[in-house]
C-alpha positions in Angstrom: 52.7 56.8 59.7 54.7 53.9 61.3 53.8 52.8 64.8 55.8 51.0 67.5 54.2 48.3 69.7 50.9 49.0 71.5 51.5 50.2 75.0 47.8 50.4 76.2 44.3 50.6 74.8 41.4 52.3 76.3 37.7 52.7 75.3 38.4 55.6 72.9 42.1 55.5 72.0 45.1 53.2 71.4 48.5 54.3 72.6 51.5 53.2 70.6 55.2 53.6 71.3 56.9 56.0 68.8 58.9 54.0 66.3 62.1 56.1 66.6 61.8 58.2 69.8 61.4 56.5 73.2 60.3 59.7 74.8 57.2 60.0 72.6 54.0 58.0 72.0 51.4 58.0 69.3 47.7 58.2 70.3 45.2 56.9 67.8 41.7 58.2 68.4 39.1 55.5 67.9 35.6 55.9 66.5 34.1 54.5 69.7 31.7 56.3 72.0 30.8 54.9 75.4 28.7 55.7 78.5 28.1 54.1 81.9 31.7 52.9 82.2 31.4 51.1 78.8 28.0 49.5 79.4 26.7 51.6 76.5 29.0 51.4 73.5 28.7 52.5 69.8 30.9 53.1 66.9 30.5 56.4 64.9 32.7 56.3 61.7 34.8 59.5 61.6 34.5 60.3 65.3 38.1 59.5 66.0 39.3 62.1 63.5 37.0 64.7 65.0 38.3 63.8 68.5 41.9 64.1 67.4 41.2 67.4 65.7 39.5 68.8 68.7 42.2 67.6 71.0 44.9 69.2 68.9 43.1 72.5 68.8 42.7 72.5 72.6 46.2 71.4 73.4 47.8 73.9 71.0 45.8 76.6 72.8 47.1 75.4 76.1 50.7 75.2 74.9 50.6 78.7 73.5 49.3 79.9 76.9 52.4 78.4 78.6 50.5 75.5 80.2 52.7 72.4 80.3 51.1 69.5 78.3 52.2 66.3 76.7 51.0 67.4 73.2 53.7 67.6 70.5 52.0 67.4 67.1 49.0 66.1 65.1 50.3 64.6 61.9 46.8 63.4 60.9 43.4 64.3 62.4 43.1 61.0 64.1 46.6 60.8 65.5 48.4 62.7 68.3 52.1 62.6 69.0 52.7 63.2 72.7 55.4 63.1 75.3 55.5 59.8 77.1 53.9 60.0 80.5 53.1 57.8 83.5 49.4 58.6 83.9 48.1 59.5 87.3 44.9 57.4 87.7 42.7 60.4 88.5 40.0 62.3 86.6 40.3 66.0 87.6 37.0 67.7 87.1 36.5 71.4 87.1 32.9 72.7 87.5 31.6 76.2 86.8 27.9 75.3 87.0 26.2 72.7 89.1 24.6 70.0 87.0 24.7 66.3 86.4 26.2 64.0 89.0 27.1 66.9 91.2 23.4 67.7 91.8 22.7 64.1 92.6 25.3 64.3 95.4 24.1 67.8 96.4 20.3 67.9 95.8 20.0 71.0 97.9 21.6 73.1 95.2 19.7 74.5 92.2 20.9 73.5 88.7 23.1 76.2 87.3 24.5 77.3 90.7 27.8 79.0 89.8 31.1 78.2 91.4 33.7 81.0 91.7 36.5 80.0 91.4 35.7 76.8 89.5 35.1 73.8 91.8 37.7 71.1 91.5 36.9 67.4 92.3 38.9 64.2 91.9 37.7 60.8 90.8 39.7 57.6 90.9 39.9 56.0 87.5 38.4 52.5 88.3 35.6 51.3 86.0 34.7 48.4 88.3 33.9 51.0 91.1 32.4 53.5 88.6 35.2 56.0 89.1 34.4 57.0 92.7 34.9 60.5 94.2 38.2 60.7 96.1 39.3 63.5 98.4 42.8 65.1 98.3 43.5 63.6 101.7 42.7 60.1 100.4 44.9 60.7 97.3 47.8 61.6 99.5 47.2 58.8 102.0 47.0 56.2 99.2 50.2 57.6 97.6 48.5 58.2 94.3 50.0 61.7 94.3 51.9 63.9 96.7 50.4 66.9 98.5 52.3 69.2 96.1 51.0 67.4 93.1 47.4 67.5 94.3 47.8 71.3 94.7 49.4 71.6 91.3 46.6 69.6 89.7 44.0 71.9 91.3 45.8 75.0 90.3 46.5 73.9 86.7 43.1 72.5 86.4 41.5 75.9 87.1 43.9 77.6 84.7 43.0 75.2 81.9 39.3 75.7 82.6 39.4 79.5 82.6 41.4 79.5 79.4 39.0 77.3 77.6 36.0 79.1 79.2 37.3 82.3 77.7 37.8 80.7 74.3 34.2 79.3 74.3 32.7 82.5 75.6 34.0 84.3 72.6 31.8 81.9 70.6 28.8 82.4 72.8 29.2 78.9 74.2 29.2 78.2 78.0 31.8 75.8 79.3 29.8 74.1 82.1 32.4 71.6 83.4 35.6 69.9 82.2 37.5 66.6 82.8 41.2 66.5 82.4 44.0 64.1 83.3 47.7 64.5 84.3 50.8 62.5 83.7 54.3 62.4 85.0 57.0 62.9 82.4 58.8 59.7 81.4 62.3 60.4 80.0 65.2 58.2 78.9 67.7 61.0 79.5 70.7 60.1 81.6 69.9 62.7 84.3 66.2 62.1 84.4 66.3 60.7 87.9 68.0 63.8 89.3 64.8 65.8 89.6 61.2 64.8 90.3 59.1 64.2 87.2 57.1 67.2 86.0 53.3 67.0 85.8 51.8 67.6 82.3 48.2 67.9 81.2 47.9 64.7 79.3 45.5 62.2 77.7 42.9 63.9 75.5 40.5 66.9 75.7 37.8 66.5 73.2 34.0 66.6 73.0 33.8 63.7 75.5 35.6 65.8 78.1 33.2 68.6 78.8 29.7 69.9 78.9 29.2 72.9 76.5 25.9 74.8 76.2 25.5 77.3 73.3 24.0 80.5 74.6 24.1 79.0 78.0 21.1 76.8 77.1 21.2 73.2 78.3 18.7 72.2 75.7 21.2 73.1 73.0 24.1 70.9 74.4 26.7 69.8 71.9 28.6 67.3 74.0 28.6 63.6 74.9 25.7 64.1 77.3 23.3 63.7 74.3 24.5 60.1 74.1 24.3 59.5 77.8 20.8 60.8 78.0 19.3 59.0 75.0 16.6 56.5 75.8 17.7 54.3 72.9 20.6 54.3 70.5 19.8 54.1 66.8 21.3 55.3 63.5 19.6 58.7 63.6 21.0 59.4 67.1 24.5 58.4 66.0 24.3 60.6 63.0 23.1 63.5 65.1 26.0 63.0 67.5 28.4 62.9 64.6 27.1 66.2 63.3 27.4 67.8 66.8 31.0 66.5 67.2 31.9 67.9 63.7 30.4 71.2 64.6 32.5 71.3 67.8 35.7 70.4 65.9 34.9 73.3 63.5 34.4 75.7 66.4 37.6 74.7 68.1 39.5 75.4 64.8 38.9 79.0 65.7 41.0 78.5 68.9 44.1 78.7 66.7 43.2 82.3 65.9 42.9 83.3 69.6 45.3 86.2 70.5 46.8 85.4 73.9 
């Protein structure tokens, strides 16, 4: 497939302009895996294709449910064609169970404490500050997003979580938490300035984006936390991670069979 110029490159993907349509971009999923804001970094051959496949399966499920996303197509496992967005520099995290960093901030809670509805938190995307927690009031005051957009991100975030939670539950896998991002539509249409840009669920949702515990058992985790928790990184660990990511991609293939 042909690519336009590189628009931006992150730790795990490269975003290219589409060669013929200015309203689209092409995301190339890299084989990289990182932790600690990039302090730990490895390359797992084939991971990018698995990430792209998982992302496509998730976004097609969201699209079929009527949730607005940037996803258009996946011409190859490692490529995503998407609507061009101006990304909002926030990570929107939905939590069903208390674990990880949340417990460090709230040590009075027991691990596994359940949030109904899912708890939504915002983190500012800033590696130099280790993606600090930011309140809705701060987001609005700093003009990162409007009050209406903050509410929309909270509402859509919970919708996305519940939809994916249901899909994973049917496979006897517990969706513990989930990180998503949002973008504002960029359009070259003549009348694009006449209405406020719509918010879309954007970026990627792959095995780096969530905690998933088969049978609800933390010891059986299939996600990136294995890499974060490892005392050392060696070839055996990276092969184990690859196999888990491949298993997750296989499981998300079944999302395409979900009746909505």
